[in-house]
C-alpha positions as CSV (number, residue, x, y, z in Angstrom):
1,M,133.5,117.5,25.2
2,T,135.3,120.5,26.7
3,T,133.8,123.9,26.1
4,R,136.4,126.6,26.6
5,C,136.0,130.3,27.0
6,P,138.5,132.6,25.2
7,H,139.5,133.9,28.7
8,Y,140.5,130.4,29.7
9,P,142.4,128.9,26.6
10,T,143.7,126.1,28.8
11,P,141.5,124.3,31.2
12,T,141.7,125.1,34.9
13,P,142.9,122.2,37.1
14,F,139.3,121.6,38.1
15,A,138.0,121.6,34.5
16,A,140.7,119.2,33.4
17,W,140.0,116.9,36.4
18,L,136.3,117.0,35.6
19,E,136.8,116.2,32.0
20,R,139.0,113.2,32.9
21,Q,136.3,112.0,35.3
22,L,133.6,112.2,32.7
23,T,135.7,110.6,30.1
24,R,136.7,107.8,32.4
25,K,133.0,107.1,33.1
26,H,132.0,107.6,29.4
27,R,129.5,110.2,30.5
28,T,128.6,113.7,29.4
29,A,128.1,117.1,31.1
30,Y,124.4,116.6,30.6
31,W,124.5,113.3,32.5
32,L,126.4,115.0,35.3
33,A,123.9,117.9,35.5
34,G,121.1,115.4,36.1
35,Q,123.1,113.4,38.7
36,I,123.8,116.5,40.8
37,Q,120.5,118.2,40.0
38,V,121.7,121.4,38.4
39,D,121.2,123.1,35.1
40,L,123.4,122.0,32.3
41,H,124.8,125.5,32.0
42,T,126.1,125.2,35.6
43,V,128.3,122.3,34.6
44,L,129.4,123.9,31.4
45,D,130.5,127.0,33.3
46,W,132.9,124.8,35.2
47,F,134.7,124.2,32.0
48,Q,135.1,127.9,31.6
49,G,136.8,128.6,34.9
50,V,133.9,128.8,37.4
51,I,134.4,126.5,40.4
52,P,131.6,124.8,42.3
53,G,130.5,125.8,45.8
54,P,130.6,123.6,48.8
55,I,127.2,121.9,48.3
56,L,128.0,121.0,44.7
57,C,131.5,119.8,45.8
58,E,129.8,117.4,48.2
59,R,127.5,116.1,45.3
60,L,130.4,115.8,42.9
61,A,132.4,113.8,45.5
62,E,129.5,111.4,45.9
63,V,129.0,111.0,42.1
64,F,132.7,110.4,41.4
65,H,133.4,108.4,44.6
66,V,136.2,110.6,45.7
67,P,136.9,112.0,49.2
68,L,135.7,115.6,49.6
69,A,139.3,116.5,50.6
70,T,140.4,115.4,47.2
71,L,137.8,117.4,45.4
72,Y,138.7,120.5,47.5
73,A,142.3,120.1,46.5
74,V,141.4,120.0,42.8
75,V,139.1,123.0,43.1
76,G,141.8,124.9,45.1
77,I,140.0,125.2,48.4
78,P,142.3,124.6,51.4
79,L,141.0,122.2,54.1
80,G,139.8,124.2,57.0
81,A,138.6,127.1,54.8
82,P,135.2,128.6,55.5
83,W,134.0,126.5,52.6
84,E,134.5,123.3,54.5
85,L,130.9,123.2,55.7
86,T,128.1,120.7,55.3
87,A,125.0,121.7,53.2
88,R,123.1,122.1,56.5
89,D,125.7,124.5,57.9
90,W,125.9,126.5,54.7
91,F,122.2,127.4,54.9
92,T,122.2,128.1,58.6
93,P,122.4,131.8,59.1
94,P,125.1,133.0,61.6
95,D,124.2,134.6,64.9
96,I,124.1,138.3,64.4
97,T,124.9,140.6,67.3
98,W,123.8,144.2,66.9
99,S,125.8,146.9,68.5
100,E,124.4,150.3,69.3
């Protein structure tokens, strides 16, 4: 099930957690990609050391029925970090003040 990159001979904590979740549910990376509406390669990249952004963390938390705080801990994002935003907040551009 796990696809590993030579640069990551052992899975990252997130990749190991994700593999356990999929195994526990008897599901595949392909199934997960469909559930969270991303390309299969996005999911496979997670097994190679890439971590999901905040929007996908929200979707993963829903699919696996875990608190978002738990998923952030596995991914390595501290609570209170700038990543702790809702999908709506993530796409709302900040106010920009121009100085002369």
